[in-house]
C-alpha positions, 0 to 999 in steps of 0.5 A: 534513436535506433540500436541494434540491441534487442537482447536479453542483456540489460544493464541492471543499474540502468533501472536502479537510476532515475531514467527521466534524466537520461538521454533516451538514445543511452537509455534504450541501449542499455536496456537492450531493445529497439525504438523501431522493432521492440524486443524479439519474443525470445528476449521478452520470454528470457526477461519474464524469467529473470524479473517476473511478470508485470504484476504486483504480488498477491497476498492471501486474503484474510476472511471478514471473520478473521479481520473482525476478531483480530480487532480484539487482539489488543491489550485494552480490549482484554481490560475492557472485557474483564472489566465487563466481566467483573461489572456483570458480577457485581450487578453493574449492568449500565457499567457493563453495557457502556463498555460493551458498546465502547468496544464494539464501535472501536472494533467495528471502526477498525474492522471497516478501516482494514476492509476498505483497505484491503479493497483499495489494494485489490482495486490497485491490482485490477488496474494491472489486468488490462491490454496493451499494445506492444511493438514485438520483432517489429511488428504491434501486437496486442498483449495481457500487460502481465506479459510486459517485461522491461525493454518493451516498446509500448503504444499508448493512446487516449483512454489506455491505462498505463501498464508499467512505468516508462520512458516516453520516447516520442508522443503527439500532445500527451496527457495523462491522469496520474489521480491513481498515483498523486491523488491529484485529478488534473491532467498532467501535460508530458513531453519527452524531454530530459527532466533534471536529476533533481526532478521530483516524482510528480514533475517528471514530465517524461515518464508515464506510470503504471495504473494512470490513464491517457486522457489524451494523445499518444505516445510511444514509450519504453519500459523502464519498471514492471510490477512490484518495481513501479511506482504503484507498486511500491505504494501498494508494498509500503501500504501492506507495511504500513497496516502490519507495522501499525501507525505511529499513532497506534503505537503511541497509543498502545504505550499509552494503554500499558502505562495506564494499566499499570498506573490503575493496578497500582491504584487498586493495590494502594486502595486495598492496602489502604482499607485493609490497614484501616481494618475495613471488611476485606470483601468490601475492600476487595469490592471497592478495589475492583469497582475503581478499576472497572471505572478507571481503566475504560475511562 
């Protein structure tokens, strides 16, 4: 299980493959490292230049006021505010207050949900702000986890936060808590044996993942994924993209809102036209149509 390689050369295809189903000798050699001596300092420094640091992307934080005001950037909110203004003009005070309460409740729910999502993402990033035991040039050193690179040999012990995704080389009674990744609170028993190609992420028992916690035993692992390319990084990225694009339910509700606005607008025009054809007072007809819009659109 030894190799003389501890260079900057890495088989990129290995990183994109499934390391859990590869022989450990082949994996270590392809990653240009050595299970006993690890990487040398020059190789580690060069890999940081090539692959970047082991940290999640930092997005520019939005202020609380920006988050709150963004909740009003919705066509239905515009219509509700317009309806509130009309209700005030016609002194429909109960209607105006009711619509304002609906707007406030809706925007506050959206605000708290987005604020909680940002808080959760910040918690994920803080998991990477740890120190790890890394084998460099044959010596075990404690370094900041953001300095870990692909091909590093990391020594994990009970209580450690796993700093990056890695394949287990050998272990002693290793158990890992993976609730940060899977949401399941139970301890996962680990092994160094090869897993089948079709093994699902939650069943990859020969892998450890960034952000999980060693609950028992110890192990040596070779790092196969860092930063945004870890499973935790992929989850963080998907969360950001989902938040920016909106959920399928949000998109369907937006389409429904637009359809209802058009339907209500057409009905108001019909009512106004019929009133004028019947010889009703112009101002009374307009007032009735607006009252219909004020009542129908918020509903």
